[in-house]
N, C-alpha and C positions, 0 to 999 in steps of 0.2 A: 495620442500615441507616444509622443515624446515624454509626456508626464509618466506614463506607465514604464517606459524604459528607465527613467530616472529612479523610479521606485524599485525596480528590479536591481539596478546597480547599487542602490543604497542597501537593500536587503543582502545582496551578495557581499558587500563590504562588512556589514554587521556579522554575518556568518564567518567571514574570514578572520575578524578580530576576536570573536567570542569563542569559536571552536578550536580545539587543538588539532594537530595534524592527524592523529589517530582517529579522532572523531570525524574529521572531514573524509578520511579514507573509508570509514565505516558507513558514513552517509552516502558516499559514492557507490559503495557496494549495494546499499539499499535501493538507490536509484536504478541501478542495473537490474536488480531483482524485481523492482516494480515494473520496469519496461517488459521484462520477461513474463511477468504476471499478466500484463495487458495483452501480450501475444497469446498466452495460454487461454485467456478469456475469449479472444477473437477466434481462436481455433476451436474452442468448445462450442461457440455459437454456429460457426460454419460447418461443424460436423453433423448438424441436424439435417442439412440439405440432402446428403446422400440417402438418408432414410426416407425422406419425403419423395425423392426421385425414384427410389427403389419400389416404393409402394404404388407410385403412379405408372411407371414403365419398368416392370421387372425384367423384361427381355434385354434391355440395354446394360444391365449391371455387369455382365461378364466381361465387357470391354473396358471397364473403368480402370484407370491406373492404380487406384488404391486397393482394388480387389484382385488384380492379376496374380500377385504372389500367393494369395490364399487359394485361388482357383487352381493354380499349377501345383502347389505343394500338396493340398488336401484332395485334389481331383473332384472338386465340387461341380455337380451338373445341374442340380435343382435350384430354381430361383428362390424358393422358400428358405433353403439353406443359406443362399447368398444374403438374403435379407437378415437372417439371424446373425451371420458373420458381421454384417455392417452394424447391427445393433450391439453386438459384442464389442466391436472396436470402439463405438461411441461410449459404451459403459466403461470400458477400460480407460479411455481418454478422460472421462469425467472423474473417475476415481483418482487418477494421477493428478489431474488439475486441482481437485479439492484438497488432496494431500499437500500439494505445493502451496495452495493458498493458506492452509493452516500453518505451514512453516513460515510463510511470508508474514502473516499476522504476528506470529511469535517474534520474528526477527525485528519487525518495526516497533513492537511494544517494548522489547528489550532495549533497543536503541533509545527510544523516547525516555524510558525510565532511567536509563544510565545517564543520559544528558541532563535530565532534571536533577538527579542526585548530585552529579559532579558540579553543575553550575550553582546549585544551592549551597554546596560546601564552599565553593570559591567565594560566593557572595557573603556567606556567614563569616568566613575567615577574614575577608576584607573589612567587615564591620567590627570584628573583634580586635583588629589591629588598630582601629581608630581610638583616639583619646576621648576623654570625657568632654572636652571643649567642643569637639566636632558635633556631638549630639546636642549640646546646649545651644550652639549657634545655628543648628539646623532647624530648631523649633518643630520638632516632630509632632507636637500636639496640633499644629495647624494643618498637617497633612490629613488628619482625620476629623477636621472640623465639621464636615458634612456627613459623617457616619450616622449621626443620630437621625438625620432627615431620611436617609436610606432605610434605617431600621423602622422609622414611623411609616414610610410608604409600604413596607412589607406588611406591617401590622394592619394597615387600612385595607389592603387588597385581600387579606386572608379572611 
């Protein structure tokens, strides 16, 4: 348990160093949107239970809190109509939920690609500022000394 906490602290420190303030704020917004998406998913799953309950005991639907406003506004008396109202509510909920998930997916991908692009630019600029001696001393050819083995493994498995 203590080891996992250390990993989380290390990861949080890396995020703090690497990301800018605007990127952290955007990431916090995505975290809040993700929590709301989890709430919407839970609500979508729990919305199926009233349909099952209405099909099993249709007489008790008129007294449910989520149907009282519809019963009083539209003066619904028949149980079949109440079941249709519940189905309509669930359909509307699922449409809204799925539209939100489309937005959430777009937002997360936009954030991910933006971070990749900005970090890639920062890394490239830092390499471009280095002198020739840095690359000579770094021995970049030794970093890829096992690349041919990986290539051969791929050839043998194909």
